[in-house]
DOMAR-652249 format. One line per field, with one value per atom (N, C-alpha, C): residue number from 0; residue in one letter; atom name; x, y, z. Coordinates in steps of 0.2 Angstrom, whole numbers. Last residue first. Layout:
<sites>
vexlum	c(NUM, ...)
fimar	c(A, ...)
lofi	c(CA, ...)
east	c(X, ...)
north	c(Y, ...)
up	c(Z, ...)
</sites>
This chain:
<sites>
vexlum	c(268, 268, 268, 267, 267, 267, 266, 266, 266, 265, 265, 265, 264, 264, 264, 263, 263, 263, 262, 262, 262, 261, 261, 261, 260, 260, 260, 259, 259, 259, 258, 258, 258, 257, 257, 257, 256, 256, 256, 255, 255, 255, 254, 254, 254, 253, 253, 253, 252, 252, 252, 251, 251, 251, 250, 250, 250, 249, 249, 249, 248, 248, 248, 247, 247, 247, 246, 246, 246, 245, 245, 245, 244, 244, 244, 243, 243, 243, 242, 242, 242, 241, 241, 241, 240, 240, 240, 239, 239, 239, 238, 238, 238, 237, 237, 237, 236, 236, 236, 235, 235, 235, 234, 234, 234, 233, 233, 233, 232, 232, 232, 231, 231, 231, 230, 230, 230, 229, 229, 229, 228, 228, 228, 227, 227, 227, 226, 226, 226, 225, 225, 225, 224, 224, 224, 223, 223, 223, 222, 222, 222, 221, 221, 221, 220, 220, 220, 219, 219, 219, 218, 218, 218, 217, 217, 217, 216, 216, 216, 215, 215, 215, 214, 214, 214, 213, 213, 213, 212, 212, 212, 211, 211, 211, 210, 210, 210, 209, 209, 209, 208, 208, 208, 207, 207, 207, 206, 206, 206, 205, 205, 205, 204, 204, 204, 203, 203, 203, 202, 202, 202, 201, 201, 201, 200, 200, 200, 199, 199, 199, 198, 198, 198, 197, 197, 197, 196, 196, 196, 195, 195, 195, 194, 194, 194, 193, 193, 193, 192, 192, 192, 191, 191, 191, 190, 190, 190, 189, 189, 189, 188, 188, 188, 187, 187, 187, 186, 186, 186, 185, 185, 185, 184, 184, 184, 183, 183, 183, 182, 182, 182, 181, 181, 181, 180, 180, 180, 179, 179, 179, 178, 178, 178, 177, 177, 177, 176, 176, 176, 175, 175, 175, 174, 174, 174, 173, 173, 173, 172, 172, 172, 171, 171, 171, 170, 170, 170, 169, 169, 169, 168, 168, 168, 167, 167, 167, 166, 166, 166, 165, 165, 165, 164, 164, 164, 163, 163, 163, 162, 162, 162, 161, 161, 161, 160, 160, 160, 159, 159, 159, 158, 158, 158, 157, 157, 157, 156, 156, 156, 155, 155, 155, 154, 154, 154, 153, 153, 153, 152, 152, 152, 151, 151, 151, 150, 150, 150, 149, 149, 149, 148, 148, 148, 147, 147, 147, 146, 146, 146, 145, 145, 145, 144, 144, 144, 143, 143, 143, 142, 142, 142, 141, 141, 141, 140, 140, 140, 139, 139, 139, 138, 138, 138, 137, 137, 137, 136, 136, 136, 135, 135, 135, 134, 134, 134, 133, 133, 133, 132, 132, 132, 131, 131, 131, 130, 130, 130, 129, 129, 129, 128, 128, 128, 127, 127, 127, 126, 126, 126, 125, 125, 125, 124, 124, 124, 123, 123, 123, 122, 122, 122, 121, 121, 121, 120, 120, 120, 119, 119, 119, 118, 118, 118, 117, 117, 117, 116, 116, 116, 115, 115, 115, 114, 114, 114, 113, 113, 113, 112, 112, 112, 111, 111, 111, 110, 110, 110, 109, 109, 109, 108, 108, 108, 107, 107, 107, 106, 106, 106, 105, 105, 105, 104, 104, 104, 103, 103, 103, 102, 102, 102, 101, 101, 101, 100, 100, 100, 99, 99, 99, 98, 98, 98, 97, 97, 97, 96, 96, 96, 95, 95, 95, 94, 94, 94, 93, 93, 93, 92, 92, 92, 91, 91, 91, 90, 90, 90, 89, 89, 89, 88, 88, 88, 87, 87, 87, 86, 86, 86, 85, 85, 85, 84, 84, 84, 83, 83, 83, 82, 82, 82, 81, 81, 81, 80, 80, 80, 79, 79, 79, 78, 78, 78, 77, 77, 77, 76, 76, 76, 75, 75, 75, 74, 74, 74, 73, 73, 73, 72, 72, 72, 71, 71, 71, 70, 70, 70, 69, 69, 69, 68, 68, 68, 67, 67, 67, 66, 66, 66, 65, 65, 65, 64, 64, 64, 63, 63, 63, 62, 62, 62, 61, 61, 61, 60, 60, 60, 59, 59, 59, 58, 58, 58, 57, 57, 57, 56, 56, 56, 55, 55, 55, 54, 54, 54, 53, 53, 53, 52, 52, 52, 51, 51, 51, 50, 50, 50, 49, 49, 49, 48, 48, 48, 47, 47, 47, 46, 46, 46, 45, 45, 45, 44, 44, 44, 43, 43, 43, 42, 42, 42, 41, 41, 41, 40, 40, 40, 39, 39, 39, 38, 38, 38, 37, 37, 37, 36, 36, 36, 35, 35, 35, 34, 34, 34, 33, 33, 33, 32, 32, 32, 31, 31, 31, 30, 30, 30, 29, 29, 29, 28, 28, 28, 27, 27, 27, 26, 26, 26, 25, 25, 25, 24, 24, 24, 23, 23, 23, 22, 22, 22, 21, 21, 21, 20, 20, 20, 19, 19, 19, 18, 18, 18, 17, 17, 17, 16, 16, 16, 15, 15, 15, 14, 14, 14, 13, 13, 13, 12, 12, 12, 11, 11, 11, 10, 10, 10, 9, 9, 9, 8, 8, 8, 7, 7, 7, 6, 6, 6, 5, 5, 5, 4, 4, 4, 3, 3, 3, 2, 2, 2, 1, 1, 1, 0, 0, 0)
fimar	c(D, D, D, G, G, G, A, A, A, T, T, T, E, E, E, F, F, F, S, S, S, R, R, R, L, L, L, L, L, L, D, D, D, A, A, A, A, A, A, V, V, V, S, S, S, V, V, V, A, A, A, I, I, I, T, T, T, A, A, A, P, P, P, E, E, E, K, K, K, G, G, G, T, T, T, I, I, I, D, D, D, A, A, A, L, L, L, G, G, G, I, I, I, P, P, P, T, T, T, K, K, K, I, I, I, R, R, R, D, D, D, I, I, I, A, A, A, A, A, A, E, E, E, D, D, D, H, H, H, G, G, G, G, G, G, E, E, E, T, T, T, A, A, A, L, L, L, R, R, R, K, K, K, R, R, R, F, F, F, R, R, R, S, S, S, W, W, W, K, K, K, A, A, A, A, A, A, S, S, S, G, G, G, I, I, I, L, L, L, G, G, G, V, V, V, S, S, S, G, G, G, L, L, L, H, H, H, G, G, G, T, T, T, R, R, R, L, L, L, A, A, A, A, A, A, D, D, D, C, C, C, L, L, L, A, A, A, A, A, A, D, D, D, E, E, E, A, A, A, H, H, H, D, D, D, H, H, H, T, T, T, M, M, M, I, I, I, L, L, L, V, V, V, H, H, H, T, T, T, G, G, G, P, P, P, P, P, P, L, L, L, E, E, E, A, A, A, L, L, L, V, V, V, E, E, E, E, E, E, P, P, P, L, L, L, L, L, L, P, P, P, T, T, T, H, H, H, H, H, H, V, V, V, H, H, H, V, V, V, Q, Q, Q, A, A, A, V, V, V, A, A, A, D, D, D, A, A, A, L, L, L, V, V, V, G, G, G, L, L, L, R, R, R, E, E, E, E, E, E, S, S, S, L, L, L, L, L, L, E, E, E, A, A, A, R, R, R, S, S, S, D, D, D, V, V, V, L, L, L, H, H, H, L, L, L, D, D, D, L, L, L, D, D, D, Q, Q, Q, R, R, R, A, A, A, L, L, L, I, I, I, R, R, R, A, A, A, L, L, L, E, E, E, L, L, L, G, G, G, V, V, V, H, H, H, G, G, G, V, V, V, G, G, G, F, F, F, V, V, V, A, A, A, V, V, V, A, A, A, R, R, R, V, V, V, V, V, V, P, P, P, L, L, L, P, P, P, E, E, E, L, L, L, L, L, L, V, V, V, A, A, A, V, V, V, T, T, T, G, G, G, G, G, G, C, C, C, C, C, C, Q, Q, Q, V, V, V, G, G, G, H, H, H, R, R, R, N, N, N, T, T, T, V, V, V, K, K, K, D, D, D, N, N, N, L, L, L, A, A, A, F, F, F, D, D, D, M, M, M, L, L, L, E, E, E, P, P, P, E, E, E, P, P, P, E, E, E, A, A, A, A, A, A, T, T, T, I, I, I, M, M, M, E, E, E, R, R, R, A, A, A, R, R, R, D, D, D, I, I, I, A, A, A, V, V, V, A, A, A, E, E, E, V, V, V, N, N, N, G, G, G, G, G, G, G, G, G, I, I, I, S, S, S, G, G, G, W, W, W, A, A, A, E, E, E, T, T, T, R, R, R, G, G, G, V, V, V, V, V, V, L, L, L, K, K, K, A, A, A, G, G, G, A, A, A, D, D, D, R, R, R, P, P, P, A, A, A, H, H, H, G, G, G, R, R, R, V, V, V, T, T, T, A, A, A, V, V, V, T, T, T, V, V, V, L, L, L, V, V, V, G, G, G, P, P, P, E, E, E, R, R, R, R, R, R, A, A, A, R, R, R, L, L, L, R, R, R, A, A, A, V, V, V, A, A, A, A, A, A, I, I, I, W, W, W, T, T, T, M, M, M)
lofi	c(N, CA, C, N, CA, C, N, CA, C, N, CA, C, N, CA, C, N, CA, C, N, CA, C, N, CA, C, N, CA, C, N, CA, C, N, CA, C, N, CA, C, N, CA, C, N, CA, C, N, CA, C, N, CA, C, N, CA, C, N, CA, C, N, CA, C, N, CA, C, N, CA, C, N, CA, C, N, CA, C, N, CA, C, N, CA, C, N, CA, C, N, CA, C, N, CA, C, N, CA, C, N, CA, C, N, CA, C, N, CA, C, N, CA, C, N, CA, C, N, CA, C, N, CA, C, N, CA, C, N, CA, C, N, CA, C, N, CA, C, N, CA, C, N, CA, C, N, CA, C, N, CA, C, N, CA, C, N, CA, C, N, CA, C, N, CA, C, N, CA, C, N, CA, C, N, CA, C, N, CA, C, N, CA, C, N, CA, C, N, CA, C, N, CA, C, N, CA, C, N, CA, C, N, CA, C, N, CA, C, N, CA, C, N, CA, C, N, CA, C, N, CA, C, N, CA, C, N, CA, C, N, CA, C, N, CA, C, N, CA, C, N, CA, C, N, CA, C, N, CA, C, N, CA, C, N, CA, C, N, CA, C, N, CA, C, N, CA, C, N, CA, C, N, CA, C, N, CA, C, N, CA, C, N, CA, C, N, CA, C, N, CA, C, N, CA, C, N, CA, C, N, CA, C, N, CA, C, N, CA, C, N, CA, C, N, CA, C, N, CA, C, N, CA, C, N, CA, C, N, CA, C, N, CA, C, N, CA, C, N, CA, C, N, CA, C, N, CA, C, N, CA, C, N, CA, C, N, CA, C, N, CA, C, N, CA, C, N, CA, C, N, CA, C, N, CA, C, N, CA, C, N, CA, C, N, CA, C, N, CA, C, N, CA, C, N, CA, C, N, CA, C, N, CA, C, N, CA, C, N, CA, C, N, CA, C, N, CA, C, N, CA, C, N, CA, C, N, CA, C, N, CA, C, N, CA, C, N, CA, C, N, CA, C, N, CA, C, N, CA, C, N, CA, C, N, CA, C, N, CA, C, N, CA, C, N, CA, C, N, CA, C, N, CA, C, N, CA, C, N, CA, C, N, CA, C, N, CA, C, N, CA, C, N, CA, C, N, CA, C, N, CA, C, N, CA, C, N, CA, C, N, CA, C, N, CA, C, N, CA, C, N, CA, C, N, CA, C, N, CA, C, N, CA, C, N, CA, C, N, CA, C, N, CA, C, N, CA, C, N, CA, C, N, CA, C, N, CA, C, N, CA, C, N, CA, C, N, CA, C, N, CA, C, N, CA, C, N, CA, C, N, CA, C, N, CA, C, N, CA, C, N, CA, C, N, CA, C, N, CA, C, N, CA, C, N, CA, C, N, CA, C, N, CA, C, N, CA, C, N, CA, C, N, CA, C, N, CA, C, N, CA, C, N, CA, C, N, CA, C, N, CA, C, N, CA, C, N, CA, C, N, CA, C, N, CA, C, N, CA, C, N, CA, C, N, CA, C, N, CA, C, N, CA, C, N, CA, C, N, CA, C, N, CA, C, N, CA, C, N, CA, C, N, CA, C, N, CA, C, N, CA, C, N, CA, C, N, CA, C, N, CA, C, N, CA, C, N, CA, C, N, CA, C, N, CA, C, N, CA, C, N, CA, C, N, CA, C, N, CA, C, N, CA, C, N, CA, C, N, CA, C, N, CA, C, N, CA, C, N, CA, C, N, CA, C, N, CA, C, N, CA, C, N, CA, C, N, CA, C, N, CA, C, N, CA, C, N, CA, C, N, CA, C, N, CA, C, N, CA, C, N, CA, C, N, CA, C, N, CA, C, N, CA, C, N, CA, C, N, CA, C, N, CA, C, N, CA, C, N, CA, C, N, CA, C, N, CA, C, N, CA, C, N, CA, C, N, CA, C, N, CA, C, N, CA, C, N, CA, C, N, CA, C, N, CA, C, N, CA, C, N, CA, C, N, CA, C, N, CA, C, N, CA, C, N, CA, C, N, CA, C, N, CA, C, N, CA, C, N, CA, C, N, CA, C, N, CA, C, N, CA, C, N, CA, C, N, CA, C, N, CA, C, N, CA, C, N, CA, C, N, CA, C, N, CA, C, N, CA, C)
east	c(128, 128, 135, 123, 126, 127, 114, 114, 118, 126, 120, 116, 136, 138, 129, 130, 132, 133, 125, 121, 122, 137, 134, 128, 142, 144, 140, 131, 131, 137, 137, 128, 129, 148, 149, 141, 146, 149, 150, 139, 135, 139, 149, 142, 139, 158, 159, 152, 151, 154, 156, 149, 144, 145, 162, 158, 152, 166, 170, 166, 157, 159, 161, 149, 156, 155, 139, 136, 142, 135, 140, 138, 129, 125, 130, 126, 131, 128, 114, 118, 125, 110, 106, 111, 122, 119, 115, 116, 119, 117, 103, 107, 112, 83, 89, 96, 79, 81, 80, 79, 83, 84, 68, 73, 74, 60, 63, 70, 46, 50, 57, 41, 43, 48, 34, 42, 45, 26, 29, 37, 17, 20, 26, 20, 16, 21, 23, 24, 20, 20, 14, 18, 24, 28, 25, 17, 18, 22, 12, 7, 11, 25, 18, 12, 34, 36, 29, 28, 30, 30, 28, 23, 25, 45, 38, 32, 48, 51, 44, 43, 40, 42, 49, 42, 38, 62, 58, 51, 63, 64, 61, 60, 56, 57, 70, 63, 59, 85, 82, 72, 98, 93, 90, 102, 104, 98, 96, 96, 97, 98, 99, 98, 94, 96, 94, 101, 100, 98, 102, 105, 99, 95, 100, 97, 87, 93, 95, 76, 74, 80, 72, 78, 78, 63, 61, 67, 69, 63, 61, 77, 81, 75, 71, 71, 75, 65, 61, 64, 79, 75, 71, 82, 86, 82, 72, 74, 77, 76, 72, 71, 91, 91, 81, 87, 92, 91, 83, 77, 80, 89, 87, 82, 107, 102, 96, 120, 120, 112, 116, 118, 119, 115, 118, 119, 112, 110, 111, 118, 118, 118, 115, 115, 114, 122, 120, 120, 120, 123, 121, 114, 117, 118, 122, 117, 119, 131, 131, 125, 125, 128, 126, 117, 123, 125, 105, 105, 112, 109, 108, 107, 112, 120, 116, 103, 105, 110, 104, 99, 102, 109, 113, 110, 109, 103, 108, 119, 112, 107, 133, 131, 123, 141, 135, 131, 154, 151, 146, 161, 154, 152, 174, 171, 165, 177, 175, 171, 189, 183, 183, 189, 190, 185, 199, 192, 194, 209, 208, 202, 219, 211, 211, 227, 228, 223, 219, 226, 228, 212, 210, 213, 214, 216, 213, 212, 220, 220, 201, 200, 208, 208, 202, 201, 215, 217, 213, 204, 210, 212, 188, 195, 200, 175, 179, 183, 171, 170, 174, 172, 174, 177, 158, 165, 170, 143, 149, 156, 137, 135, 140, 143, 140, 141, 148, 144, 142, 157, 158, 154, 157, 157, 153, 167, 166, 165, 167, 167, 165, 179, 171, 174, 188, 186, 179, 188, 188, 188, 193, 197, 194, 185, 188, 195, 174, 174, 180, 182, 182, 182, 182, 189, 188, 169, 172, 179, 164, 162, 168, 172, 174, 172, 163, 171, 174, 151, 152, 159, 153, 150, 154, 157, 160, 160, 151, 152, 157, 147, 155, 156, 133, 137, 142, 130, 128, 129, 141, 137, 135, 138, 136, 135, 146, 143, 143, 147, 146, 142, 155, 149, 152, 161, 163, 157, 160, 157, 158, 172, 166, 164, 182, 183, 176, 190, 184, 183, 202, 199, 195, 210, 205, 201, 226, 222, 214, 233, 229, 223, 244, 242, 238, 251, 251, 246, 266, 260, 259, 272, 272, 266, 269, 274, 274, 261, 268, 274, 250, 255, 263, 232, 240, 245, 219, 226, 228, 202, 207, 213, 191, 194, 201, 191, 186, 186, 205, 202, 195, 211, 208, 203, 229, 224, 219, 240, 234, 230, 248, 242, 239, 249, 250, 246, 246, 248, 252, 236, 243, 242, 231, 232, 237, 221, 226, 226, 214, 212, 222, 207, 214, 215, 197, 199, 205, 187, 195, 196, 169, 176, 183, 154, 161, 169, 140, 146, 152, 132, 132, 136, 139, 138, 135, 142, 136, 134, 156, 154, 146, 158, 161, 157, 157, 153, 153, 168, 161, 156, 178, 178, 170, 177, 176, 175, 179, 173, 171, 191, 189, 179, 197, 198, 192, 196, 194, 195, 203, 198, 194, 218, 214, 207, 219, 221, 217, 218, 214, 213, 225, 223, 217, 232, 229, 227, 239, 242, 239, 233, 238, 240, 232, 231, 237, 220, 225, 226, 203, 208, 215, 186, 191, 198, 169, 175, 182, 157, 156, 163, 159, 154, 155, 178, 171, 165, 194, 188, 181, 210, 204, 198, 226, 219, 214, 243, 237, 232, 257, 254, 247, 264, 263, 258, 274, 271, 271, 273, 276, 272, 265, 267, 270, 263, 265, 266, 277, 271, 271, 288, 285, 278, 288, 291, 289, 278, 282, 285, 272, 274, 278, 257, 264, 264, 247, 250, 258, 241, 247, 249, 226, 234, 236, 213, 214, 224, 200, 207, 210, 182, 187, 194, 169, 173, 180, 156, 160, 163, 155, 153, 157, 157, 153, 148, 164, 158, 152, 176, 171, 165, 179, 177, 173, 183, 176, 173, 193, 188, 181, 202, 198, 193, 206, 201, 198, 211, 205, 203, 223, 218, 211, 230, 228, 222, 233, 227, 225, 232, 235, 230, 229, 227, 230)
north	c(935, 927, 925, 950, 947, 940, 954, 948, 947, 962, 963, 960, 952, 957, 961, 942, 941, 945, 951, 948, 945, 954, 958, 954, 941, 944, 949, 940, 936, 938, 950, 951, 946, 946, 952, 953, 934, 935, 941, 940, 936, 935, 949, 952, 947, 939, 944, 948, 931, 928, 934, 941, 936, 935, 942, 947, 945, 930, 932, 938, 926, 922, 926, 941, 938, 936, 952, 945, 939, 966, 964, 955, 972, 970, 968, 977, 975, 972, 981, 986, 985, 970, 973, 977, 956, 965, 967, 941, 946, 953, 932, 932, 938, 935, 933, 934, 927, 925, 933, 915, 923, 921, 909, 905, 914, 910, 909, 908, 910, 917, 917, 898, 900, 905, 900, 893, 897, 909, 911, 907, 900, 907, 909, 883, 888, 895, 869, 873, 879, 859, 859, 864, 855, 854, 856, 858, 850, 849, 871, 867, 859, 878, 879, 874, 876, 874, 873, 878, 872, 872, 892, 890, 882, 894, 897, 893, 890, 886, 888, 900, 894, 889, 911, 911, 903, 908, 909, 910, 911, 905, 903, 924, 919, 912, 931, 931, 926, 919, 925, 925, 914, 914, 920, 906, 910, 909, 906, 905, 908, 903, 907, 904, 902, 898, 904, 904, 907, 902, 888, 895, 896, 872, 876, 884, 862, 867, 871, 858, 863, 866, 856, 854, 859, 859, 853, 852, 868, 869, 865, 859, 865, 868, 853, 849, 854, 863, 859, 857, 867, 871, 868, 854, 856, 862, 854, 850, 851, 864, 863, 858, 863, 866, 865, 850, 849, 854, 858, 851, 850, 866, 870, 863, 862, 860, 863, 867, 867, 865, 876, 869, 872, 884, 886, 880, 889, 884, 887, 890, 894, 889, 892, 887, 892, 893, 896, 892, 882, 882, 887, 879, 885, 887, 862, 869, 876, 857, 859, 862, 844, 850, 853, 833, 830, 838, 836, 833, 833, 841, 844, 843, 827, 833, 838, 825, 821, 825, 834, 837, 831, 826, 832, 833, 812, 815, 821, 806, 806, 812, 812, 809, 809, 820, 818, 816, 824, 820, 817, 837, 832, 830, 844, 842, 834, 856, 850, 849, 868, 867, 858, 881, 872, 871, 895, 891, 885, 899, 900, 895, 890, 892, 893, 886, 890, 894, 879, 875, 879, 882, 883, 881, 879, 887, 886, 867, 866, 872, 859, 863, 865, 854, 859, 864, 843, 847, 854, 836, 839, 844, 838, 835, 840, 844, 843, 839, 842, 849, 848, 828, 831, 838, 826, 821, 826, 832, 832, 831, 837, 829, 827, 844, 844, 837, 857, 849, 849, 862, 861, 854, 871, 863, 865, 877, 878, 870, 886, 880, 879, 901, 898, 889, 913, 909, 906, 917, 919, 913, 912, 915, 919, 908, 903, 906, 914, 913, 908, 915, 921, 919, 904, 906, 912, 900, 895, 900, 910, 911, 907, 903, 910, 910, 890, 889, 897, 896, 891, 891, 899, 903, 900, 888, 894, 899, 876, 878, 882, 869, 872, 873, 866, 870, 873, 874, 869, 869, 878, 881, 874, 883, 876, 880, 888, 889, 883, 891, 887, 890, 901, 901, 894, 896, 899, 895, 901, 896, 899, 910, 909, 902, 911, 907, 906, 926, 921, 917, 926, 928, 922, 934, 927, 930, 935, 936, 931, 938, 931, 935, 943, 944, 940, 940, 938, 941, 944, 945, 942, 933, 937, 940, 926, 931, 936, 914, 913, 919, 912, 917, 916, 913, 909, 914, 908, 911, 908, 906, 903, 908, 912, 902, 903, 924, 921, 912, 931, 929, 924, 943, 940, 939, 948, 947, 942, 944, 949, 950, 932, 929, 937, 936, 936, 935, 937, 931, 933, 946, 947, 940, 947, 943, 945, 954, 954, 952, 950, 949, 949, 956, 956, 955, 951, 952, 950, 950, 947, 954, 951, 955, 952, 946, 944, 948, 946, 948, 951, 940, 942, 942, 927, 933, 934, 914, 914, 922, 914, 911, 912, 924, 926, 922, 915, 920, 923, 907, 904, 910, 913, 912, 911, 916, 921, 919, 904, 907, 912, 902, 898, 902, 913, 913, 908, 907, 914, 915, 894, 895, 901, 900, 896, 897, 908, 910, 906, 900, 904, 908, 883, 889, 892, 882, 877, 885, 884, 885, 882, 884, 892, 891, 869, 872, 879, 859, 861, 866, 862, 857, 863, 859, 863, 858, 857, 855, 861, 865, 860, 858, 876, 875, 871, 876, 875, 876, 884, 882, 881, 880, 880, 880, 889, 884, 884, 890, 891, 885, 900, 893, 896, 912, 906, 903, 913, 918, 913, 900, 906, 908, 895, 895, 900, 901, 893, 893, 913, 911, 905, 927, 919, 917, 942, 936, 931, 943, 945, 943, 938, 938, 939, 938, 939, 939, 929, 934, 937, 916, 917, 923, 914, 913, 917, 904, 908, 908, 905, 903, 907, 897, 904, 902, 893, 892, 899, 887, 891, 891, 874, 875, 882, 864, 869, 871, 853, 853, 858, 858, 853, 851, 867, 869, 862, 859, 864, 868, 853, 849, 854, 863, 859, 854, 866, 872, 867, 856, 858, 865, 857, 850, 853, 867, 868, 862, 863, 867, 868, 845, 851, 855, 831, 837, 843)
up	c(92, 93, 94, 94, 97, 99, 83, 87, 93, 75, 77, 83, 74, 78, 77, 62, 70, 76, 54, 58, 65, 48, 50, 55, 45, 50, 53, 34, 39, 47, 26, 27, 36, 22, 26, 28, 13, 20, 23, 3, 8, 16, -3, 0, 5, -4, -1, 1, -16, -8, -3, -24, -21, -15, -28, -27, -22, -33, -28, -25, -44, -37, -32, -52, -51, -42, -49, -51, -52, -41, -43, -45, -30, -36, -41, -13, -19, -26, -7, -12, -15, -1, -6, -12, 5, 4, -2, 6, 5, 4, 0, 6, 1, -3, -7, 1, 11, 3, 1, 27, 22, 17, 34, 29, 25, 41, 46, 41, 35, 35, 40, 39, 31, 31, 50, 49, 44, 49, 53, 52, 39, 38, 42, 41, 41, 41, 31, 35, 36, 21, 25, 34, 9, 17, 24, 1, 2, 8, 4, 2, 3, 10, 13, 11, 2, 9, 10, -11, -10, -2, -10, -11, -8, -9, -3, -6, -21, -14, -9, -30, -28, -25, -24, -25, -24, -24, -18, -18, -39, -35, -29, -38, -44, -40, -34, -31, -35, -33, -36, -33, -22, -30, -30, -9, -12, -19, 9, 2, -2, 26, 21, 15, 43, 35, 31, 60, 54, 49, 68, 68, 64, 74, 69, 72, 81, 84, 81, 73, 78, 81, 57, 60, 67, 49, 52, 57, 38, 44, 50, 34, 39, 44, 26, 30, 35, 16, 19, 26, 11, 16, 19, 6, 12, 17, -4, 0, 5, -12, -9, -4, -17, -11, -9, -24, -19, -14, -35, -31, -25, -39, -35, -31, -39, -39, -35, -33, -41, -42, -16, -22, -29, -7, -13, -18, 10, 5, -2, 24, 19, 14, 44, 38, 32, 57, 52, 46, 71, 66, 62, 85, 83, 75, 89, 91, 87, 74, 81, 81, 63, 64, 71, 60, 63, 66, 54, 61, 65, 40, 47, 54, 34, 37, 42, 26, 33, 35, 15, 20, 27, 5, 8, 16, 1, 2, 8, -10, -9, -6, -7, -13, -15, 3, 4, -3, 12, 7, 7, 22, 20, 14, 32, 26, 25, 41, 42, 35, 48, 43, 42, 60, 60, 55, 53, 57, 55, 48, 55, 58, 35, 37, 44, 25, 32, 34, 15, 19, 25, 8, 13, 18, -6, -4, 3, -5, -6, -4, -10, -6, -3, -24, -24, -17, -17, -23, -22, -10, -6, -11, -16, -16, -13, -19, -10, -9, -31, -28, -19, -32, -35, -33, -25, -23, -24, -22, -29, -26, -14, -15, -22, 0, -6, -8, 13, 12, 5, 26, 19, 17, 42, 38, 30, 51, 45, 41, 67, 62, 58, 68, 67, 66, 67, 71, 70, 50, 55, 60, 36, 39, 45, 30, 33, 37, 24, 33, 35, 13, 17, 24, 6, 8, 13, 8, 11, 11, -5, 2, 7, -15, -13, -7, -14, -13, -11, -17, -9, -9, -31, -25, -17, -37, -37, -32, -23, -32, -32, -13, -14, -20, -4, -10, -13, 11, 6, 0, 24, 18, 13, 42, 36, 28, 55, 47, 45, 72, 65, 60, 85, 80, 77, 99, 92, 88, 117, 111, 104, 123, 120, 116, 137, 130, 127, 143, 142, 134, 154, 148, 146, 169, 166, 158, 174, 170, 167, 190, 187, 182, 199, 196, 191, 217, 210, 207, 228, 225, 218, 242, 236, 236, 255, 253, 247, 256, 253, 254, 264, 266, 263, 260, 258, 260, 269, 270, 267, 264, 269, 266, 253, 254, 258, 253, 255, 257, 267, 259, 260, 273, 273, 266, 275, 270, 271, 283, 286, 281, 277, 282, 285, 261, 265, 272, 244, 248, 257, 237, 240, 245, 220, 226, 229, 208, 209, 217, 189, 197, 203, 176, 179, 186, 161, 169, 173, 146, 151, 156, 149, 145, 150, 144, 148, 146, 141, 138, 142, 151, 144, 140, 162, 159, 151, 165, 165, 164, 164, 161, 160, 176, 168, 164, 186, 186, 178, 185, 181, 183, 187, 181, 179, 202, 196, 189, 205, 208, 202, 199, 199, 200, 209, 200, 197, 221, 219, 211, 221, 221, 219, 218, 212, 212, 229, 223, 218, 240, 238, 232, 233, 238, 235, 216, 224, 227, 206, 211, 218, 192, 197, 203, 184, 191, 189, 175, 176, 182, 173, 171, 172, 179, 178, 176, 177, 178, 176, 174, 179, 182, 165, 170, 176, 166, 162, 169, 164, 168, 165, 166, 160, 164, 170, 172, 167, 168, 165, 171, 173, 174, 172, 168, 164, 164, 185, 179, 172, 194, 192, 187, 210, 203, 201, 223, 223, 215, 228, 226, 224, 232, 233, 232, 222, 226, 227, 209, 213, 220, 194, 200, 205, 182, 185, 193, 177, 172, 174, 177, 180, 176, 168, 169, 174, 163, 168, 167, 152, 153, 158, 153, 155, 156, 142, 147, 147, 136, 135, 144, 123, 130, 130, 111, 112, 119, 114, 118, 115, 107, 102, 105, 116, 108, 103, 126, 128, 121, 120, 122, 122, 118, 113, 112, 132, 126, 121, 134, 140, 134, 127, 126, 130, 132, 125, 124, 145, 144, 137, 146, 144, 143, 159, 151, 149)
</sites>
């Protein structure tokens, strides 16, 4: 498996990892500069030459995987028989510098409702390194032509057309997915809020709308849904930055995106 495929596998599994690269080589070494190894919690793919260098790099990579906020590191190795190493002797005669780069689990965001605001929000979030799920019951809003503005996305975009029950998508979302509810139908929004509170693996839940809308929803979630106050308080509404008051779709989208990204920073998520 290539290192690129290994990184993609970790991303798809939503597992952290470390990319290990031979940064520089002087003299003789098992692998040339540029050789790569991908380390996961229990697996590793590729090779930077085996022996002590690779074993120490894997050990350190797995320590980084468990660290709260790992930073890239550069490790230096002297490959001679005078150096005592944790995993034996490598006496190729050269020196090697190895770069270890953390591969964190990427964030995931699901936007339910890809109308005017939803599409503008998708355009902004698509510029971030995340998994972006776009969900709508209206097929025409998810057409290739309409979503063509996301063709150069940095994010991995996943499109879900759900003509009957959009809330069914919630169970399919990756663990920790942040959910933003902004469909065209208040009944659909209400059903999504109820289902989101019943789906234990999600991250934050945000709802677009007015105070009057939320007052009605809150009452229904308590009386018909049977949710307690603590559960209902998981839903954030209104979403967006309070001091951005414009009502144009693009303005609302900027506000919502900024609020979400700020929450990522403050939560260290």
